[in-house]
C-alpha positions as CSV (number, residue, x, y, z in Angstrom):
1,X,24.1,-4.3,17.2
2,X,21.2,-2.3,16.4
3,X,18.1,-3.3,14.4
4,X,17.6,-1.7,10.7
5,X,15.0,1.0,10.4
6,X,13.4,0.2,7.2
7,X,11.7,-2.8,6.0
8,X,11.5,-4.5,2.5
9,X,7.9,-4.9,2.8
10,X,7.5,-1.3,3.7
11,X,9.6,-0.2,0.8
12,X,7.6,-2.3,-1.5
13,X,4.4,-0.6,-0.4
14,X,6.0,2.7,-1.0
15,X,7.0,1.4,-4.5
16,X,3.4,0.2,-5.2
17,X,1.8,3.6,-3.8
18,X,4.5,5.4,-6.0
19,X,2.7,4.1,-9.2
20,X,-0.9,4.1,-7.7
21,X,-0.6,7.5,-6.3
22,X,-3.2,6.7,-3.5
23,X,-4.9,3.4,-2.4
24,X,-6.5,1.7,0.6
25,X,-4.9,-1.4,2.3
26,X,-6.9,-4.3,0.7
27,X,-6.2,-2.8,-2.8
28,X,-2.6,-2.4,-2.0
29,X,-2.6,-6.2,-0.5
30,X,-4.1,-7.5,-3.7
31,X,-1.3,-5.9,-6.1
32,X,1.4,-6.9,-3.5
33,X,0.2,-10.6,-4.0
34,X,0.7,-10.2,-7.8
35,X,4.2,-9.2,-7.8
36,X,6.0,-10.2,-4.6
37,X,5.9,-13.6,-2.2
38,X,2.8,-14.0,-0.2
39,X,2.3,-11.9,2.8
40,X,-0.8,-11.4,5.4
41,X,-3.2,-8.6,4.9
42,X,-2.5,-7.7,8.5
43,X,1.3,-7.2,7.7
44,X,0.5,-4.7,5.1
45,X,-2.0,-2.9,7.9
46,X,0.9,-2.9,10.2
47,X,3.4,-1.3,7.7
48,X,0.8,1.2,6.5
49,X,0.4,2.2,10.3
50,X,4.3,2.1,11.0
51,X,4.9,4.2,7.6
52,X,2.3,7.0,9.1
53,X,4.4,7.2,11.9
54,X,7.8,7.5,10.0
55,X,6.2,10.0,7.6
56,X,6.8,7.5,4.5
57,X,2.7,7.3,4.2
58,X,0.3,9.8,4.9
59,X,-3.7,9.5,5.0
60,X,-5.2,10.8,1.9
61,X,-8.9,10.4,2.5
62,X,-11.2,8.4,4.6
63,X,-14.3,7.4,2.7
64,X,-17.5,5.6,3.6
65,X,-18.9,3.5,1.0
66,X,-22.3,1.5,0.8
67,X,-22.1,-2.0,-0.4
68,X,-23.5,-5.4,0.7
69,X,-20.9,-6.9,3.2
70,X,-20.9,-9.6,5.8
71,X,-20.7,-7.4,8.3
72,X,-23.1,-4.7,7.3
73,X,-23.8,-2.1,4.5
74,X,-21.0,0.3,4.9
75,X,-17.2,0.0,4.9
76,X,-14.8,2.6,5.8
77,X,-11.7,3.0,3.4
78,X,-8.8,4.7,4.6
79,X,-6.8,5.9,1.5
80,X,-3.0,6.3,1.6
81,X,-0.3,8.0,-0.4
82,X,3.4,8.8,0.1
83,X,4.7,11.0,2.7
84,X,7.6,13.2,2.8
85,X,10.0,10.6,3.9
86,X,8.8,8.1,1.4
87,X,11.9,7.4,-1.1
88,X,10.7,5.3,-4.2
89,X,13.4,3.6,-6.2
90,X,11.1,2.7,-9.0
91,X,11.3,-1.2,-8.7
92,X,11.3,-2.6,-12.4
93,X,9.0,-5.4,-11.3
94,X,6.2,-2.9,-10.0
95,X,6.6,-0.5,-13.3
96,X,6.0,-3.7,-15.4
97,X,3.1,-4.7,-13.4
98,X,1.3,-1.2,-13.7
99,X,2.7,-0.9,-17.4
100,X,0.9,-4.2,-18.2
101,X,-2.4,-3.4,-16.7
102,X,-2.5,0.0,-18.6
103,X,-1.7,-1.8,-21.8
104,X,-4.9,-3.6,-23.6
């Protein structure tokens, strides 16, 4: 019996990026936790990397930002967007979340 190609977690990230247009790992993880059961930040990064290989995601931009972090003054943020193979289904839970943060 063969293993399924897709992943529920990765599909949820596809749905989130559909509404965000672009986002970096930590930001995607925070939104994921607002909507779905708890997963680790490491799992989000795993699926972002896996999604790059399957063309569900692509790198939109890589930015270095200054700030006061425990590890230093600069952070490198990799921004992701949807790739050619992404197929968002427009999950109503995610749409409601983004609608609620847009409304005052």
